[in-house]
Phi, psi and omega in degrees: 000337189216123178226103177046050178091344176271145179237127180221131180208150171266204183294126172221161184234171172055232186298325181294320179296320179293316178300315180297315179300316179296321180290326179290325173106187183242157177226158177280126179244137177276132179242146177228131177232145181241128177246128179237126172229184185296330183263331193208159171236128180233146178241127177236141179240142179212165176248133179230146177272118181227162179301132178300318176227104183295151178304326180296324178291319179297320181289341183248022178294142177271171177301132180092353178261148176209160180231165177171190177215140180257150178271153175233182174233164185302333182273342180224080182285144177249123183287313181253096185272326183281147179214156172228114188229168179223138176275126179258115181262144172268090187297327179295315179294322179296315179297321178296317180295316181295329179295334180277350181298143176248148177294142175288137180288149175280118182275315175200157178255131182246126179262173183298323179300316179297318179298314181294321177299318178297316179302310181295325178295319178297315178300317180296316179299317179296315178301318179296318178298314180298312180300316180298315181291324178295321178296321177298316181294316181295330182273350180259112183301328181286338180258337185301327182295340180279348180282139173271157173293122183237150176284150177300139180283128179290124180289125178269195182285044186281333188287355181303000000 
């Protein structure tokens, strides 16, 4: 939603759409109203401050559409910062490219037993590292004082 002052978003709903609309800001919109009665017809024009991109528009974006606002700097000001855009895909070119894709080769098949053996080996390796480091700490008088009195660790099914 936010990249260094730039705001870019696809379809979002409810509070997020309102938050996004508020962050993008408001713009002056010209309004025209016509009143007709039996004697006269009048046209009035006014300027109103409205959301640049209303939450309802953000909530109803289609696939490939996005809204946002870009940041500028003092030396290069951007007059129209808010945008509502659509990505135009060349579906024919995409289909041609996808037709050239090749299946990835199967390098090896791994079964559940192999996964579990690996899991137990990792647990065993970690236990060995911990035991080795604890022995180093216990044998060093300057480090031994940092150890708390600990209960013996119950050996789990690590030896598998």
